[in-house]
C-alpha positions as CSV (number, residue, x, y, z in Angstrom):
1,M,-19.3,60.6,89.5
2,D,-22.1,58.3,90.3
3,N,-23.4,60.3,93.3
4,P,-22.2,63.8,93.0
5,S,-22.0,66.0,95.9
6,I,-24.7,68.9,96.1
7,K,-22.0,71.2,95.0
8,Q,-21.4,69.3,92.1
9,Q,-24.7,69.0,91.1
10,V,-25.5,72.6,91.5
11,R,-22.3,73.6,89.9
12,I,-23.1,71.4,86.7
13,F,-26.5,72.9,86.4
14,I,-25.4,76.4,86.6
15,S,-22.6,75.9,84.0
16,T,-24.9,74.1,81.7
17,N,-27.7,76.4,81.9
18,F,-25.9,80.0,82.5
19,Y,-23.0,81.4,80.6
20,I,-19.8,81.3,82.6
21,A,-16.7,82.0,80.5
22,D,-14.4,79.7,82.4
23,A,-16.3,77.4,85.0
24,S,-13.2,75.7,86.2
25,Q,-12.1,79.1,87.4
26,F,-15.6,80.0,88.9
27,L,-15.4,79.6,92.8
28,D,-17.9,78.1,94.8
29,D,-18.3,81.5,96.9
30,A,-18.4,83.7,94.0
31,S,-21.8,85.9,93.8
32,L,-24.0,84.4,91.1
33,L,-25.8,87.6,90.8
34,D,-22.9,90.3,91.4
35,E,-21.1,88.2,88.7
36,G,-23.8,88.4,86.3
37,V,-24.4,84.6,86.0
38,I,-27.9,84.7,86.6
39,D,-30.7,87.4,87.0
40,S,-34.1,87.3,88.5
41,T,-35.4,85.0,85.9
42,G,-32.5,82.8,86.5
43,V,-33.1,82.6,90.2
44,I,-36.8,81.1,89.2
45,E,-34.8,78.4,87.2
46,V,-32.4,77.6,89.8
47,I,-35.1,77.2,92.5
48,H,-37.3,75.0,90.0
49,F,-33.8,72.8,89.7
50,L,-33.3,72.7,93.4
51,E,-36.9,71.8,94.1
52,T,-37.1,68.9,91.5
53,T,-33.8,67.6,92.1
54,F,-33.3,67.8,95.9
55,G,-37.1,67.2,96.6
56,I,-37.4,70.3,98.5
57,T,-40.0,73.2,98.7
58,I,-38.5,76.6,99.1
59,E,-40.7,79.1,100.6
60,D,-40.9,82.6,99.2
61,Q,-39.3,83.9,102.5
62,E,-36.2,81.8,101.8
63,I,-35.4,83.3,98.4
64,V,-32.8,85.6,99.6
65,P,-28.8,85.8,98.8
66,N,-27.9,84.2,102.0
67,N,-29.3,81.0,100.5
68,L,-28.9,81.2,96.8
69,D,-26.2,83.7,95.7
70,S,-23.5,81.1,95.3
71,I,-22.7,77.6,94.9
72,A,-21.5,77.2,98.1
73,R,-24.5,79.1,99.8
74,I,-27.0,76.8,97.8
75,A,-25.3,73.7,98.9
76,G,-25.6,74.7,102.5
77,F,-29.1,76.0,102.2
78,I,-29.9,72.4,100.7
79,A,-28.2,70.9,103.3
80,R,-30.0,72.8,106.2
81,K,-33.4,72.0,104.4
82,R,-32.9,68.3,104.0
83,A,-31.6,68.0,107.6
84,A,-34.6,69.9,108.8
85,S,-36.9,67.6,106.8
86,E,-35.4,64.5,108.3
87,P,-37.5,62.8,111.1
88,S,-36.0,63.1,114.3
89,L,-35.1,60.0,116.6
90,S,-36.9,61.7,119.4
91,A,-40.1,61.4,117.4
92,A,-39.9,57.5,117.3
93,P,-42.8,55.8,119.2
94,P,-41.8,54.5,122.6
95,D,-40.8,51.0,122.8
96,S,-43.8,48.9,123.8
97,H,-41.6,46.5,125.9
98,A,-40.2,49.4,128.1
99,G,-41.8,48.7,131.3
100,S,-41.3,44.9,131.0
101,S,-38.8,43.3,133.4
102,V,-38.7,40.0,131.3
103,P,-36.0,40.0,128.7
104,R,-37.3,38.4,125.5
105,A,-35.6,37.3,122.4
106,P,-36.6,38.7,119.2
107,G,-39.6,37.3,117.4
108,V,-41.0,35.9,120.9
109,V,-44.3,36.9,122.0
110,R,-45.2,37.2,125.7
111,R,-48.6,35.7,126.7
112,T,-50.7,36.7,129.5
113,H,-53.3,34.5,130.9
């Protein structure tokens, strides 16, 4: 398990830091709050873990059950945050040779006189 998935990393953190009677039987979509696994203080611990482990910032308005109430929801939330922070291909600078009709080999500089 050199590169565990987001779900695996979250599951390991939750089962290591909070009481779950049988972690192997705890479903990814089970509510962490309704099952009594975490409380409001636990949510803060989870947020700190997610921010430091996955290099994201969780805004106050994102601290809602739809994002953080289960292992599956947390994994989906992290995936969405990561995707939103990746630079898009459309943001790449335009090709400086786009208007040129003369093909050039890589590394060849065209000189003008």
